[in-house]
C-alpha positions as CSV (number, residue, x, y, z in Angstrom):
1,X,-58.6,-12.9,-53.7
2,X,-57.1,-10.6,-56.2
3,X,-53.4,-10.7,-57.1
4,X,-51.8,-7.7,-58.6
5,X,-48.2,-6.7,-59.4
6,X,-46.4,-3.3,-59.5
7,X,-45.0,-4.1,-62.8
8,X,-45.9,-6.8,-65.3
9,X,-48.0,-9.9,-65.0
10,X,-48.2,-11.3,-61.5
11,X,-46.4,-14.7,-61.4
12,X,-44.1,-14.2,-64.2
13,X,-40.6,-13.4,-63.0
14,X,-41.9,-12.4,-59.6
15,X,-42.9,-14.3,-56.3
16,X,-46.6,-14.3,-57.2
17,X,-46.4,-17.8,-58.4
18,X,-45.9,-18.8,-54.7
19,X,-49.2,-17.2,-53.8
20,X,-50.9,-19.1,-56.7
21,X,-49.4,-22.3,-55.4
22,X,-50.7,-21.7,-51.9
23,X,-54.1,-20.9,-53.1
24,X,-54.2,-24.1,-55.3
25,X,-52.8,-26.2,-52.3
26,X,-55.7,-24.8,-50.1
27,X,-58.1,-26.4,-52.6
28,X,-59.3,-23.1,-54.1
29,X,-59.6,-22.2,-57.9
30,X,-57.4,-19.8,-59.6
31,X,-58.5,-17.7,-62.6
32,X,-56.7,-15.1,-64.6
33,X,-57.5,-12.0,-66.6
34,X,-54.6,-11.7,-69.0
35,X,-53.0,-8.4,-69.5
36,X,-50.0,-7.0,-71.2
37,X,-46.9,-9.3,-71.0
38,X,-43.5,-7.6,-71.7
39,X,-41.9,-11.0,-72.5
40,X,-44.4,-11.9,-75.2
41,X,-44.5,-8.3,-76.6
42,X,-40.8,-8.3,-76.7
43,X,-40.4,-11.6,-78.7
44,X,-43.0,-10.4,-81.2
45,X,-41.3,-6.9,-81.6
46,X,-37.8,-8.5,-82.0
47,X,-38.6,-9.9,-85.4
48,X,-36.9,-13.1,-84.4
49,X,-38.6,-16.4,-84.8
50,X,-41.7,-16.8,-82.6
51,X,-42.7,-20.4,-83.4
52,X,-40.4,-21.7,-80.7
53,X,-39.2,-19.5,-77.8
54,X,-38.2,-19.8,-74.2
55,X,-38.6,-17.3,-71.3
56,X,-35.5,-17.7,-69.1
57,X,-36.4,-14.9,-66.4
58,X,-33.9,-12.5,-64.9
59,X,-30.2,-12.7,-65.8
60,X,-27.9,-13.3,-62.9
61,X,-26.3,-10.5,-61.1
62,X,-23.0,-12.1,-60.4
63,X,-20.5,-12.0,-63.2
64,X,-19.5,-15.7,-63.2
65,X,-23.1,-16.9,-63.1
66,X,-24.0,-14.3,-65.8
67,X,-21.2,-15.6,-68.1
68,X,-22.2,-19.3,-67.4
69,X,-25.9,-18.4,-68.2
70,X,-25.0,-16.7,-71.5
71,X,-22.6,-19.5,-72.5
72,X,-25.5,-21.8,-72.0
73,X,-27.3,-20.2,-74.9
74,X,-24.6,-21.1,-77.5
75,X,-26.4,-24.1,-78.9
76,X,-30.0,-22.8,-78.2
77,X,-32.0,-22.9,-81.3
78,X,-35.0,-21.3,-79.9
79,X,-35.4,-17.6,-79.3
80,X,-34.6,-16.7,-75.7
81,X,-36.5,-13.9,-73.9
82,X,-34.7,-12.5,-70.7
83,X,-35.3,-9.8,-68.2
84,X,-32.3,-7.5,-67.4
85,X,-31.9,-4.4,-65.2
86,X,-31.2,-1.2,-66.9
87,X,-28.3,-0.8,-64.5
88,X,-26.8,-4.1,-65.6
89,X,-27.4,-4.0,-69.2
90,X,-23.8,-2.4,-69.9
91,X,-22.4,-5.3,-67.9
92,X,-24.1,-8.1,-69.8
93,X,-23.9,-6.8,-73.4
94,X,-20.0,-7.2,-73.4
95,X,-20.4,-10.8,-72.4
96,X,-22.9,-11.5,-75.1
97,X,-20.6,-9.8,-77.6
98,X,-17.7,-12.0,-76.5
99,X,-19.5,-15.3,-76.2
100,X,-22.2,-15.0,-78.8
101,X,-20.6,-12.5,-81.2
102,X,-22.6,-13.4,-84.3
103,X,-26.0,-13.7,-82.7
104,X,-28.5,-10.9,-82.9
105,X,-30.3,-9.4,-79.8
106,X,-33.2,-7.1,-79.4
107,X,-33.1,-4.6,-76.5
108,X,-36.7,-3.8,-75.8
109,X,-37.1,-0.8,-73.4
110,X,-40.1,0.8,-71.7
111,X,-42.6,-1.4,-73.6
112,X,-46.1,0.1,-73.7
113,X,-44.8,3.4,-72.4
114,X,-44.2,6.8,-73.9
115,X,-40.5,6.2,-74.5
116,X,-40.8,2.7,-75.9
117,X,-37.9,1.6,-78.0
118,X,-36.7,-1.6,-79.6
119,X,-33.1,-1.8,-80.9
120,X,-31.8,-4.7,-82.8
121,X,-28.2,-5.9,-83.6
122,X,-25.3,-7.8,-82.4
123,X,-24.3,-7.3,-78.9
124,X,-21.3,-5.2,-80.0
125,X,-23.6,-3.0,-82.2
126,X,-25.9,-2.5,-79.2
127,X,-23.1,-1.8,-76.9
128,X,-21.9,1.0,-79.3
129,X,-25.5,2.4,-79.1
130,X,-26.0,2.2,-75.4
131,X,-22.4,2.4,-74.2
132,X,-22.3,6.2,-74.3
133,X,-24.6,6.9,-71.5
134,X,-27.0,5.5,-68.9
135,X,-29.8,3.2,-70.0
136,X,-33.1,4.1,-68.5
137,X,-36.3,2.1,-68.1
138,X,-37.3,-1.5,-67.9
139,X,-35.5,-3.8,-70.2
140,X,-36.4,-7.1,-71.9
141,X,-33.7,-8.7,-74.1
142,X,-34.5,-11.1,-76.8
143,X,-31.7,-13.3,-78.2
144,X,-32.1,-14.8,-81.6
145,X,-31.8,-18.5,-81.7
146,X,-28.7,-20.2,-83.2
147,X,-29.1,-20.9,-86.9
148,X,-28.8,-24.5,-87.9
């Protein structure tokens, strides 16, 4: 059996992990040929600490859940890697700016593609950069860990 994804690594932030689980449950072996991984690429390109980082998947769509998730990172010392929709980035950045005003973020856009871009700064700085128009492409956000 071959498992492929239309974007990214199968099983990472997509339902492919269920297929892997069922294959294992059926007593079959699973093997993987690694390929590009946007979360790993983003954490490296961010310039933030990579000795300890956590991938926390997609940010929630609902405002209340989004705020709660962002608030949960207040004491997180590890670098946090997140997926966000380009359509929701301008909704999440103001919450980051309010809740984690001093923390730096990297917005990694269109990784491995022609228009690849990595912008770093506080959420307020990034909002000033992206708030003037629509954001296109696939987005990975990297949040710098809290400095102790």
